[in-house]
N, C-alpha and C positions, 0 to 999 in steps of 0.2 A: 916734775911735770913738764911735758913738751910744750913749746911755744905754739900758738895757734897758727894756721896757714896764713901767708901773706908774703909781702915783699919786704925783704930785710937787706941790710948792707952786705955786699958780698965780699968785702975785704979788699976790694979794689976801688980806689976813689972815683966816683961818679958812677958806679954801677950798683945794681941791685939785683938779688937772685931770689927766685921763688922757692919759699919753704912750704911743703905740701902737708905739714902738721906732723910729719914722721921723719922726712928726710930732705936734704937739698936736691933740686931738680936741675936740669941743664938750662932752663929758661931764665934768661938775664935781660935786664932793660937799663936804659940810662936813668939815673936818679935825678928828680927834679930838685932844684935848689929849695931849701927850706923857706926862703924869702920870696919865692917866685909867686906873685899875686896875680889875679885876674887881669886880663888885658889883651891887646892886639899884638901878637908876636909873629915875627917871620918864622916860617916852617923850615927848620934846618934841611938843607940840601934842595930846596925848591924856591920858586919865586912868590909862593903864596903867602898871604898875611892872614892868619886865622885868629879867632876868638879862643883864648885859653881862660877856662873858668876857675882856675886855681887848683884844679885837679887833673884835668885831662882837655884834650882838643875837642872842639865841638865842630858840627858842619856848618859854620858860619864863617865867611870870609870876606874881604874887601875886594869887590870886583868892579872895574869901570868907575873907580872912585867912590863906591858905596858899599856900605855893609849889607851883605845879602846872603840868605841861607842857600846851601846847595840844593839843587832841584831833587837830588835823591836823598836829602836828609830824612832820616828815621830815628826818632828817639823814644825810648831806648831801642837799640837794634833788635833785641829779642821781640819786641812788639811787632816788627816787620816780619819776622820768621813766623810768628804765630798767625798774623793775617795771610801771610803768603800761603801757608799750609791750608787754611780755612778756604781761601779762594781756589786753591788747587783742587781740593777735594769737591767743592761745588761745581767747578768747571769740569772735572772728570765725570761725575754724575750726570751732568747735562750732556756731556759728549756721548756717554753710553746711550742716554735716551734719544739722542739725534740719530745714533747709528741704528738703533731699533727701528725708527720711523722712516729712515732713509730719505728724509726731506732735506734738501740742501739748505733752505731757509733756517732749519733749526739748528744748524752749526754755527751761526752768528753769535749767539749768546754764550755758548760754552767757550768759543774762541776768546770773546772779550773777558770773560772770567779767568781764563788761563793767562791771558795777557797782563791782566791786573796782578794775577799770582806772581808772575816774574818780576814785574816791577817792585813789589813789596820785598821779594827775596833779594834782588839785586841792590835795593836801597839799604837793606839791613847789612848786607856784605860790605857795602861801601861805607856806611857809617861806622861799622866796626873797624874797618881799616883806617879811618880817620883817626879813631881814638888811639891806635898803635903807632902813630906817627912818632918820630923822636921828640922829646920834650924840648921847650923854647931853650936855646943856648945864648940868647942875646937879650938886650934890653927891649922893653916893649915900645911900640910905635904909638906915638901920641899926634893926632892929627884933628884939626877942627871938625872934619866930617864924622869922626866917631865919638865926639864929646857932646855933652858931659858923660863922663863915665861913672858907673856905680863907686860910691865912696867920695866923690867930689862934693865939697860943701862950699857954699857961698851965701849961707844964711842961716837963720834958726830953724829949728824942727826938721833938719835934713834927715832922711832915713827911708826905709821901705814902707809903703803904704799899700793896703790891700786894695786890688781892683776888682777881683772875684774871689771865690773860695780857694782857688788854687793858685792865682797870680797876683803878684804885688808889682809896684813899679817905685823907681827910686826918684826921690824928690831932693834936689840939691840944696833946697832952703829958698829959692827964688824961682826955680822952673823945673818942670818935669823932664827926666830922662827918657830916652827911647828904650832903655834897658829894663827888662822885666826879671822878677824872680819867679822860678818854677821849681817843681819838684826835682827837676834835673839839675838845678843850679842857676846862676845868673845867665841870662841869654839876651843877645841883641833883638830888639823889637822893631827895628827900621823898616822891615818889610810888613808891618801891621796894617797900614792903609791899603796896599794892595790885596793883602789877604781879606780885609774887611770887604772891599769892593768886589772881589771875586766871590766870597760866600754869599754876599747879598744877591749877585746875579744868578748864581746857581739856585739860591732859594727860590727866587721869583720865577726861574725857568721851570723848576720842579713843580712849583704850584700852578704854573700856567698848564702843565700837562693835564691838570685835573679838568680844565675846559674841555679836552678831547673826550674825557669820559662823560661830561655832561651832555655834549653834543651827540655821542653815541646813544645814551640813554634816551634823550629827546627824540632821535630819528626812529629808535625802535618803538617808542610809544606812540608815534603818529602813524606808523605803518600798519598794515593788516596784520593782526594778531596771528602768530604762528610760534612754533618752537624756537625758530631763528630770532624773532623780534623779542621773545621772552629772555633769550640768552643775551641779547644786546642789551637790554635794559639792566639786567643783573650785572653783567660785565661793566657797563658804563658807570653804574652807581658804585661798584667796587673800586674801579679805576679812579674815579673822582675823588672818593673818600681817602684812598690810600695816598695818592700823590698830593692831594690837597692838604692831608695832615702832615706828610713828610716836609712839604714846601713850608708850611706854617711853622713847623718844629724848627727847620734850619734857619729861618728868618728870625725867630724869637731868639735862638740860641745865639746867632750872630750879634743881635742887638744887645742881649745881655752881657756879651763880651767886648762891648764897645770900647770901654776904658783900658781893656787889656790889648787892644789893637790900635786905637788911636790915642793921642795925647789928650788927657783930660782938659776941659776948657777952663776948670777952676783949680786953685790950689787945695791942697788936702786940708781937712779939718784939723785945727790946732790941738796939740796934744796937751 
């Protein structure tokens, strides 16, 4: 029976070759040391210090003395490709509609959709490129700014504790770590407070747009009745309900993920 496809020793120390399930291919990569654990490592050939999750490089690096995600970070990269294609299709359909109407104002929305599509695709390509960087070749960097790391123990009951259904957080035994466990692996969560604040602001802004719908509906109701005022009332109600619901959903979702974005204020329950 043939071995399943995967990376295997290539016969050359430090190299692995891809076996496609039937035969060897020309694709080779540097083999990661078996004892290479998760941590912050210098990226070979660069000045970057990135988070290695024990299996692959991640789009998180130390910049300006702080662990931060890359602004183009997309995990997994395939998700960026799917979303990019989705926004591209929507933008293209809107663009065709704008060409039919020949109204310059109608080109704004499809342009925004196509721009978002490009950002998702670029982010996916960038994040995939990060995963293909050469594996760490030196010892991890340990700095107070990145500690405590997952696995550090300074008291009883240390371990991963669930924050949400998808996210857990490392407890050292005496304090919470910024590192969270996700379905992609351990990830630095130092940017959580900024993400929490941004999400709350966006949620309130979206909810605030509902006020515009209410104003339009009220203005339409007090004006002399006509087909235009009837449209204003219907449009205003739909607009208010839509953006009010989206804003409320965003705020509740952010609130439910509070402990995944911010350090919990209390220790975990004893095991």
